[in-house]
N, C-alpha and C positions, 0 to 999 in steps of 0.2 A: 604071792599074787602074781596074776600075769601081767607081761610085760606091756608097757603104754608108751604110745609115741611120744615124745618129748614136749613138754608145752612150750609154745614159744613165748620168749620174754620181751618187753617192750624195752627199748634202751631209756635208762635213765638219765638225768641232767644233773650235772654237778651242783652242789649247794651254792648258792648266791644270795644277794641282798634282795632278790625280787620276793623271795618266799620267807615266810615267818619260821624262825628256828622252833624245834620241837617243844614241848610241855617242860619236859625235864631239862633240856638245855637253857632254855629262857629262864627257869628257876634258877638255876646254877650261876647263870651268867649275871644275872641281877645281884644274888646273893655274894659274888666275888668283886662286884664293881665293875665289871666289864662292859655294861651297858645300863641304860635307866629304864624306868617304867614307862617314862615320857616318850622314850625312842621307840620302845617296842610298840605301845598303844598308838602313837602317830603313825607310825608304819603299818600297822595293821588297818587301821582307818583309811589310810591312802589307798592301801591295796584293795579295799573293799569297795570304794567309791569308784575306783579305776576299773574295777570288773564289774560293775553293776550291768552295764549294757550288754556284756558277754555273758555272764554266770548268773545273774541276779540270784544270789544266795541269801540276801538278807531282806527282810520286811521292815526293820527299824533299825537305828543307829542311835547311840546314845553320845553323840561326838563330845559336847561340852561336859557332860557328867563323867564321862570314861577320861578324858583329859585331865579335868579336875582330880578324879581318884587316883591318876597316875602321878600327878605333882604331889599327893599327900604320901602315896605308896613310897616315892624315892624320899621324901622328908623321913619316913619310918625306917627306911632302908639304912639311910645316911646316920640315923642316930643308934644303929645297931640291932633294930629288930628283926627278926628271921621268923617267917612262916612259910608254910610250904609252897604256896603260889604269890607271895607278896609282890604285888606289882604285874603279874603276868595276866596278858589279854587272853579272854575266851569268849565263846558265843553260847547262847542257850536257845533252844528251839521255841517258835511261836505258840507252843501251848503251855509255856511256863511263866508264871507271875513273875515280874519283874516291878517293884514299886514305882509307881508313876508312868507305867507304860500300859497301853492296852493290849490284853491276851486274845488277839483275832483269831488263833489257831486255824489260819488259813482263810477265814471268812470274810466277806464284804460286809460293808456298812460300817455304823459308829458305835463302840464300844466305849466305857468308861476306863480309864487307867486304874490299874489295879493298886491297892491301897496298902499291900504289903508283898514283900518278897515271898515266893514259895520258900519251903522248908530247904530245897536243894540250892537254891540260889543263896539263901541265907548262910548256908555252910562255906557254900563257894567263897562268898565275900568274908567271912569268918576266917578262910585260908587264906585272905589276901589276894583273891583274884580280881581283876577288872574285867566287869561285864561290858563287852564294847558294843553289842546289839543281839537282836534277837532274829533267827534265820527262819525261812519261808518253810511252810508245811501246808501240803494239801488239805483240803476243807475237813476239820475233825479227824484227822490222820487216817482216813479211811483207805487210801489207795496207793499202789507202790509206784507213784510217779508224783511229782510235785509240781503242778500246773494248776491253775485257778484264775478266775476273771478278776479276783481281788487284787493278785500282785504278778501275774503273767506267768512265765514260764521258766523255772530253774533249771539250768543245765549241766551237763556233766563235763567236767573239765578235761576229761581224756577225749573226749568228742562231743562238741555242743549242739550236734545233731542228736544226741541221746539224752535220755533221763538219768539223773543220778541216783533215779529211786525214790523211795517214799516210806513212810512219811516225813521221815527225818532227812530230805534232799538237800535242804538248805544248810543244814549243819555238815552233811557230807561233803557237799559241793566246797563249802568254806575251808574244810580241812583239807581235804585233796588238793586244791588250788594253792595251799599256803596262806590264806588268808590270815587265819587265826591258827595257832598251835594245837586246839582241841576242842571240842564243843559238846555240849551236851543234847542228847536226843531222848526219844522215848519209844518203847516197843511194846505194841499191843497185838501185833501179828507179823512180827518179823521188821518193823519199822527203823529199827537200828541195823540189823544184821544185813537186810536186803540193801539198802543204800553204801553199807561198807563193802559188800561184795561188788557192787557196781562201780565204786569208785578207788579200789584198791586200798582200803583202810581196816585197821582193827574196830571191830565195834562190839561192846560188851553189853550184853543183856544179863543184868545180875539176877540174883535170887528175888521174888516178889518181898518188897519190903526192904531191900538192902539200902537203896535210895527213897526217901519218903517221896510221896506224891501229893504230899498236903501243899494247897488246902482242899484238895480230894481227901477222900479216906480211903477208896477202893477203886481206882481210876478204872473205866471201862468192865466194871463186875470183876475185878480182880486180875484183867488180861494185860494191862498196862503197866510197866515199869519204866523209870529213867534209867538213863546210862550213857557212857563216854563213846565218843568217835576221836579216833586218833590214827597218826600215822605208825607209832611203833606201840608195842605192848606195854612198855614201861610208861609211855604218855598216857596211855588209856586206864593203867592200874592207877597212876599218881590222880589222874581226875576223878576216878570212882573211890580213893580213898579220901579225897577232900569233899566230895558231895555226899557220901554216906552217912546214915545214920537215922534215927527215927525221930519223927515229931511226937510230942507227948500224948496225942491223940491217936497215933497210927495202930491200926488192927494187927500188922505184920511186923514183926521185930525179931528177925533173925539174929543169932551172935554175930559181933563183928569179926571181920576178915581184913587181914592186912595184904591187900593186893600188891602193894609194890614190893614187899618182901617175897611174895610169891614169884613175882616176876623175875626175881634174882635166882630163884630155887630151881635145882635140877627136880624134874617131873618123877625121876625114877623110871622102871620099866613098866610100862602100862599094858592092859588087854584092850584092845580098840577094835570095836564092831563097825564095819564099813557097810551103808546101806546106800543103795543108789534109789531102791524102790520107795516112792514116796507113800505118805498116809493116803487112804481111800477118799477121793474127791468125786466131783461130778463131771471132771474130767479125764480124758484117757491120755492125755500127751505125754510122751517120755520126755526124759531129759535131753537137751540138746547135746550133739556128739561131741562137742567142743567142751561141754560142762562135764561130760562124762571122762573125756580125757584128762580135762584139768585135776579134776578131784582124785582120780584113780592115781594120777601121778604124785599127788600129795600122801595119797595113803601109801605109795611106796616108799615115798622118802621118810614117812614114820616107821615103817618097817625096816629101812636102812638106819634108822637112828635107834633101833634095837627094840622097838616096840613089837608085841606079838599083835597084827593086825590081820582080820579075816572078814570075809563077807557074813552079813548078818541080817536079820530079819526082825527087828523090833515089832512088838504087837502094838501097833496103835488102837486097834478097834475101831468103833465108831465114835472116835473124838471130835468130829466135826460137829455131832449133834449137841455138844455141850458148848463148842465153840460160837456158832451163829447166833443163838439166843442172847448170849452174853455179849457179844458185839454189837448188835444191831440196838439192844437195850441200851448200853453205853452211849451209841451215837444219838438214840432217842433222848436221852437225857440230857445231853450237851446242847443238840439242835433246838430241844423246847424252850431253852435259856435265851436264844438269840432274839433280840429284839425286833428283827423282822425277817421272819421266815420266807417271805418272798424273795429274800436275796440269795437263799441258799440254793445250791445247786440240785435241779430235779432229782439227781440221784441220791442226794442227801435226805430230800423228802421223801423219797421212795423207803429209804432206811428208816427214817423217823417212823412212818406208819408201820414198818414189818416191827420194828422194835417196841413200839406201843402195844403192837396185838401179842408178842411174845414176852412182854414184860410179866412181872408177877409171877404167877406159880409155875410158869414155864422156865424162867430164869433161876428161881430156885431149886427147881429140879434140875437143871444143869449145872449148878453149882454143887449140888448134893453128890453127883456123879464123879466129881473129881478124887474123891476118897478112892474108890475103884479103880479110877484110871492111873492113881500113883500107886497102885498095887500092880497094877498090870504092867506097865511102863516100869517101874521100880524092879520088878524080877529082871529084867534085862541087865540091871546092875548089881543083883545080889550074888555072892560067891556061891551059895548053895544050891543054884537055881540052874547049873548046867551050863549057864552062860557066864555070868559074874563079869562082865565088861567094866571096866574103869570109864570109859569114854565112848560116844557114838559120834562117828564122823559121818556126815551127809553133805551132799551141795547144799549151799545156801539157796540158791535160786536154781530153776530148771533150763533157764536161758539167759543169756546174755541181756544187757540193758536195751530196752526197746527204743526206738527212735520217739522224739517229742510229738506230740499229738496223736500217737497210735490209739489214744483211748477217747479221743475227740468225738463227740456225737453218739457214742454208744449208751444203750440204755443201761439202766442200773443192774439189770440181769446178765448183760452180755459184759458189762464192765467186771462184774464179779467173777464171771467163767473166764476170761482173758487173764484177769489178776491170779486165779487160783492155778491157772495151767502153768502161767511163768514164776509163780511163788508158792509151791505147794508144800514146802520143806519146813517152814518156820514156826507157822502158829501153833501147832501142838505144845511147844514149850511153854507159850502163854498161858494155855489152858492149865498146864501144870503147876505153873509159877516158878519153874525151875532155871538155871543159868545157862548160858549158851555164849559163844565167842565166834564171830566171824573173823576169819583170816584170809588174807589174799591168796588166791591160788592161780595166778597166772593170767594170762591174756589169750583173748581168741586172736586169729590169725589177722583180724583188721584192728587188733590193739585195745579191744574193750576188755575190761576187768572182769574178773571171775571171783567168786570166793566159795569157802567151804566153811561148814559149820562144825566146832567142839561142842557136843552136847554133852551134860553130865545130870546125875540125881540132885536131890535136894542141897544145895547149900555146898556145892562143889566147885565154887568159883576159883579156889586157890588152886586145885588141880588143873583146871581148865587154863589158866593164865598162865601157869609153869609151862605146860605142854605147848601153849601157844608161843611164850617166849623161846624155847627151844627150837621150835619150827624156825622163827624169825632169824635166829641166829645161824641157822644153816642156809635159809632161803636169801635171806638180806633184802626182803620186798621195800624196806623203807628207800633204797637206793633208786628206786624207779618213780619218777615224778611225771604228771602230766605235762604236756607241751605248755608254752607260756600263752596265756589267753588271747585269742584273735577275735576277729567278728564271728558272731553266733552264726552257725549253719542250721538250715532246717526251720 
C-alpha cells in the first residue's frame, strides 16, 4: 500500500483513582477480594454526579437500588459465589427497559416505568452486573448526535465543544470518561460504532439476534441490535458474552459465540479489503483528509502485522432503498406510542409521517430485498468469487466529531443530508444484519478521535474480535484517555 503520513497521537494519562477500572479488571479485583462492589459502584455514582454539568451522559441514576445491589453482591462474593460480572457497575442506554424506570428513549414527557427488565438487562443481572443508570440517547435514536430538549446536550469528554456522536452518545461519553467500565448501546445505523469512533472506544455491533432486543421482537424492522462499548476489546467481549442470548420469542437466534475466547485468539493471516469509497447516497462529500490519513495508516498497520491488505470496491448496490423505508417505519412505530406527540421534535414528526406513508407493502418489499443484498455483498467474502476477502476495512465516519449544536434548527431533510455526509459508512451492515467492530484509528491534529470499521459476513464476530484484539495489542489505544472533565465548552 502507498505510504501515509503518521497519525498524530494524543498523549494519554496514567491510570488513577479518578477513572473506573476496566470491566475485566473490575471483575478480577472483586473476585480476588482487592476491592468491593460497594466501593466500585459508589465511586462510579460519584463520578457520574461530578461530571453531570460537564458531560451530561446519564438520563437516570439508580443510586439507592444500585448501592443496595452492590451490598448484596459483596455478601455473595464473601460467601464464595463467582459470576462473570458479580458486583461490577455497568450502564445501559435509555432505549433499554430496566424494571421500575421509564424508557424515555430520548423523548420528553411523562412515561410509565417499565414493569420488567429487557432480556439483555436480565442477562446482565444474571451475570451479576449492577446497573447504575441509563445513558442519554437522542430522540428515538435517529441522529448521530446526542442532544435534545428533554435532557440537554451530551458532550464528548475529549473536547466538550463536540458531540460524542449518537445515538448511543451517553454510553460512549460515560465509558470514554471512565465513569463506568463498559456500557450497553444499540445500533440501527451505526449508533454504537459512530460514537465509539468519536470517543476512542471499541464498539461491537453484533450479528442480528446475538443480543436480544426483547421486549421488541424485531427492532426498527430488523435494523437495530444491542451491543457493547468499552475501552478494550476484552472488556467489550466480556459484556457481549454476558448480555448475549435469545428470549424464547425472538425471531433471530444465531449460534452462540465465545467472544472472550476470540479476544485471546490470534486471527491468523487474513485477506482484508480496504475501501474508502462509501455506499451510494444523496451526498457527494468525500471523507475528510484526516479520516483518510488515519484509516490508511491503520490499513498499513494490518499489512505490517502480516495480513494481505488491498484496496477493494464492495458492490453495495442501491442498498439505501432498503434502509430508508425500514428506518422511518421503525421511527413511526415508536413515535406513535408516545402519549403526547406534540412534545416530539418536529424532525421526529416528519419521520413519523414518512414512515407511515412507507409502511406496509413498501417495508415488506424492502425487507424482501435483503436476500439479494446478502448475495451481492456476500460475494465479497466468498473464496470462489475472485475476491474472497475475510474482512472489509472502512472508515467508521467520513468526518471528525461535529461541534455541539451543529444540527440545531435544521429541517428534517437537511439534518438527514448532513448526517449522511458525516456518517455514510455504517448503515449498510444494519440492513444486512451482519457484525462490525469499531476500533480507534487515532486522532486529528486537534485531538479529536477517529475510528475504523472491521466488517464481516454473517456470524463473523469471532474473527473480527480476534483481529481487533491483535490491533489493540499493537496500537495500545487504551493508554490514551481524555483530559479530566472541566467546564463545558461550546
